[in-house]
Every structure is written in structure tokens, then in C-alpha cells.
N, C-alpha and C positions, 0 to 999 in steps of 0.2 A: 703692495700691502706688506709691511714688515711683520716679523714674527710677533711683536708685541703691539701691533697696531691693526686690530680687526675692523672690518666694515660690518655694521649691524644695522639693518633697516626693518622698520615695521611695515613697509610696503615693498616696492620694487627696489632693486639695486642695479646700477649700471656703472661699469668700469670701462673707460675708453682711453687709449693713450697713443702717442706717436712714437717717441723714443726716449726711454728712461736713462740711456747711457750707463746702465748699471753693470753690465758684464764686460763689454768690449770698449767702453768709452766711445770714442769717435769712430771706432772700427767695428765691423761685424764680429759676432752676432749682435743684432739689435733686438730689443724687446719692447713691445707696446705696453704690455701689462705683465707684471711679475708679482706673484702671490707667494710669499715666503712660507716656509715650513714652521708651523707653530707647535708641532708635535702630533702624534697619532690621536685622531678623534677630536682635535681642537678646531673649531670653526674659525677660519680666517675671513670668510665672506658668508654672512648669514642674512637671509631675507625671508619675510613671511610670504612674499609672492614671487614674482619673476626675477631672474638674474640674467644680465647681459654683460658679457666680457668680450671686447672686440678691439681690433686695431682701428685707429682713427683714420680719417681721410688723408691726413698729412703724414701718416706713418711711412717709413721706407718700405719699398716693395718686398724686402726680405726681413720684415719685422716679425718676431715670434711672440707667442703668448706662453708664459711659463707658469705652471700651476704646481706648486710644491706643497701648498697647504690646502686644507679641506674647504670645499664650497658646499653650503647646505641651504635648501629651501625648506622652510617649515610649513609650507602650505598644505592644507588638508584636502584640497580639491584639485583643480587643474593647475599644473605647475609647468612653466616654460623656462628652460635654461638654455641660453645660447652662448657659444664660444666660437668666435670667428676670427682667425688670424690671417694676415696677409701672407705669411710663410708657414712656420711650423707651430704646432701645439705640443708642448712638452709637459708631461705629468711626472711628478716625483712620487715616491712610494707613499707619501701621505697626502698626495694631491687628489683626494677623493671627491666625487660629486654625489651628494646625498639628497634624495627627495623621497624617502622611504614611505611617507604618508600620502603621497600623490595618488589620487584616484584616476587621473588622466593627465594629459599634457604632452609636451614635446621637448626632448633634450636634443639640441643640435650641437655637434662639434665639427667644425669645418676648418680645413687647412688649405690655403692657396687655391681658392676657387677661381680667382681672376685669371690664372694662367693654366687652366686644366690641360693636362697632357704633357707637362714639362717635367714631371716627377720631382718638382722642387719642394712642395709642401708636404711634410710628414706629420703624422700624429704618433707620438711615442708615449705609451703608458708603461710605467715601470712594473716590474714584478711586484705586486702588492697594491697597485692602484686599483681602486674599486669605484665603479659607477653603480649605485644602488638606488633605483628611482621609482619604486612602487609600481604603479600600472602605467606610467608614462611611456610613450614611444621614444626610442632612441634612434637618432640618425647620426652616424659618425662617418665622415667622408674625408679622405685625404687625397690629394693629387698624387703624392708619392707614397711611400710605404706606410702602412697602418699596423702598428704593433699593439696588440690587445693584452691588457692585464686581466681584469675581470669585470663583466657587465651583468647586472642582475635586473630584470624587469619582468613583471607578469604580463606586460604589453608586448609590443613588437620591437625587434631590434633589426635595423637595416645598416649594414656596414659595407663600405666600399673603398677600394683603392683604384683611382681612375687610370693610373699609368704604371703601377708597380704591384706590390704583393700585400696580403694580409698575413701577419705572422704572430706567433705566440711569445709573450714576454717571459713566461716562466720556464721555457725550455723543458717542460715535463708534462705530466699527466694531470696537473691541477685543472680544476674547472675554469673555463674562460668565459663562456656565455650561457646564462640561464634566461630563457625568454618564453613568452607565450607563443610567439612566432618569430622566425628568423630568416633573413635574406642576406647572403654574402656575395659580393662580386669583386673581383680583382683582375686587372689586365694580365698579371703575370702569375696568378695562382693564389690559392688559399691554403695556408699551412705548408708544411714540407713532408717528405716521406718519413722523416725521423721525428717530426713534432707537429702533429695535427692540431687544429683548433678544436678544443673539447667543449 
């Protein structure tokens, strides 16, 4: 999705890809779906209901999903947003996920679930990336490192790194997670001595 080419749906929106050859051409890194940065607060993917962004069945095993522009569901009730990459999920500073009016629902962000334990699939939120999802539950799970920008939900947040660590993108005391309930799990630890998850 290019910066001047938004996806706008009155119902659900599904984006699925194999390899765009956008970054490395015939060489890695590969990307299944790439959402370009349209600017702060500009909806690059907008749907009234559910949003699904995923690597297709024929995508390379190391295909990433790159989210540099904002994704928003305008639904007023249950909202489900799913992002599922064969390898990494990479968020830019304006790659926000917004569902602020949701009264329930589920936000899934998964990286490299097919080869759990390999540390290969990371989720990287930039310092400034925001997931603001109303009362929806957030499940954000990486096989490798999980770097958190900011997550806001009045529901529950479940975050995990199956084979590595959960770290803080802002390298400081800025708020990282605001939630009605919170569960964090990481094979190699949550935060560091010098930079906790706030």
C-alpha cells in the first residue's frame, strides 16, 4: 500500500501477499505486505469491521510484514485485527494500529509461529509506534525478540517472546503498556536492569 494509495473498506479488509520484491528484489529481506508511511495520523488501511494482514501460503519462509503507515478499524463494537507474518513484523514510527472505539474484540500480532523456538521471527515497534485499541484484547507474540513501543487497551494485553526477550523501544521511562490486565512472558527476560517495561 503506497503512501498515496490507501485501502478503504466499508466492511472487512484483508491484505495477503507472497513477495513484493520491494526492498531486496530477488534477495532477502522479502516482504509479503508493505504499508508505506502516509504521515502521522493518516489512515493507510481503514475498515469499518475486521482487518487481516498476513503472509500468503506461497510466501517465502522468511517473508516479513512491514507496517509503516497507520491501520484503523472504525468499528464501534467487537473489532478483530490480525497481523501474521512468516518471519518478522516491523512497525515504523507512524505504523500505528487504532481501534479506539472498540468495545471488545481481539488484536493478534504474530511473528514466525511456524518455527517457534528458532528466535527467527521478531516484532519490532519503533519508538513512537502506538497500538490504541479501546477495550479489545491484545495478543502480541514473537518467536524472537519483541520490542514494544506503546500499547493502550482497557482490556487485557498478553505479550510474549517464545525464544528471546521483551524490550523497550524508547530506551527511557516513557509509558509502554496501559491495560486493564497484563501478562508478559519471555524466554530470556522482560526489560533490562537499565530499561524496564513501564
